[in-house]
Steps between C-alpha positions, in 0.01 A plus 500: 500500500641200339685657208650839410729710712480497880712735697515483875696696764744629235797698634774645276728793463857624421783422741384610837213689372168311538260620233214235479361412848258204489325539162229244420270454205366259244503535116301224311555414142294724250509806733687818523607642833623857500738595768483868581688739733728795501859490411697320774202295611656165405334422169807437288665322799196262497554428121875439546462273805244283320743467204788396716694825456493583879532291795159454676341293762139371552329315220415550135340201343429482127278203390588329828879541473698728722692775309692662784856373500505402139732687251338724245556254212331221696203722579465588119496138433193460732308725254567841654610787294610852615490823318716757694443876508827550324372279205852350454502443124829392343576832332742369225275199402215549249130479609466152357819384684370635816178301456690193421698524832171463683394181337488168707561162349173363371525215729462727799167681424328555164502878448181688431722794378756462216700763313257479221200564725689792651567655163145435391372677819736794520572675181760731654717201589445331177619801299820504712575126543843534359582818696721499813288523808712782648372745244128431558279745677413448858152372413641252234750373759228449756293298250817299393563421868160383568491293188835343560373392835203337336727293270578271800141398527459621857196432714585774752610851377655757734496844346663795667374850388429402130351840416750733658574789267310358206278690276113445542477287178766264626333485840189383321694232324644376837152504647372297204782246528447442864128433453584265221735303734249466770250343244792255425490386859822672617534644850635851476654695793500857385697767674363831397469856611223612264200456722248527219660240282535256800135534589391451144718183428536316836274244657632586835721770652757494782647821654838480671609774761828487678553136379182375638161418337260773604210418268389225281170472305327557174541820298139579609615464862782745450290752319272494810795553737612864469694487830717225370575685180574831690734333751679250282470601141450872434793739493 
């Protein structure tokens, strides 16, 4: 694969604890790869290591350039955006100010998403554009975090548990946004626990177990593999 994300023999962890053990996969532009697994399987460690937030070894090349060893801000400048599970909005700043913080200089990449487009697309954020982000609901904060990441015109979006604890109507909004991003040519690495959502939205799925890749294939492949679901996904 000439473009996109290429991960090879990725190892990462916390201190002396090795979490990821030789993970490898490809993610081309215009596709969604859902990374599934139980808590503790290494999914969030994968996201954090790709974003330069954890020391890692191996290789993670994005559009031909090695990401491992770069600081997070340099990775972001390569067109990679990260939406953590904690959402990390700036609580004392308004919705509009949070969005402004995500914007890149126009000379870097022309954004497909602007604050105006966000407010046109998400009425709940438009109605609260001047409200401090800290008083938003969990669903509103999640949408704000996702949209703030899009302000930087990313080409690769890493999203960690975007639907955790959200109401069904907000989950549907996240689903729709992810599908829209795929049609725009973004590569999306989706870390998610909701199996039904992952199988519905993803082009391919990867299952992590004890820090190793134990399955990779299409959603249809995973539906046809009950033994994999029982051993690595079901409680």
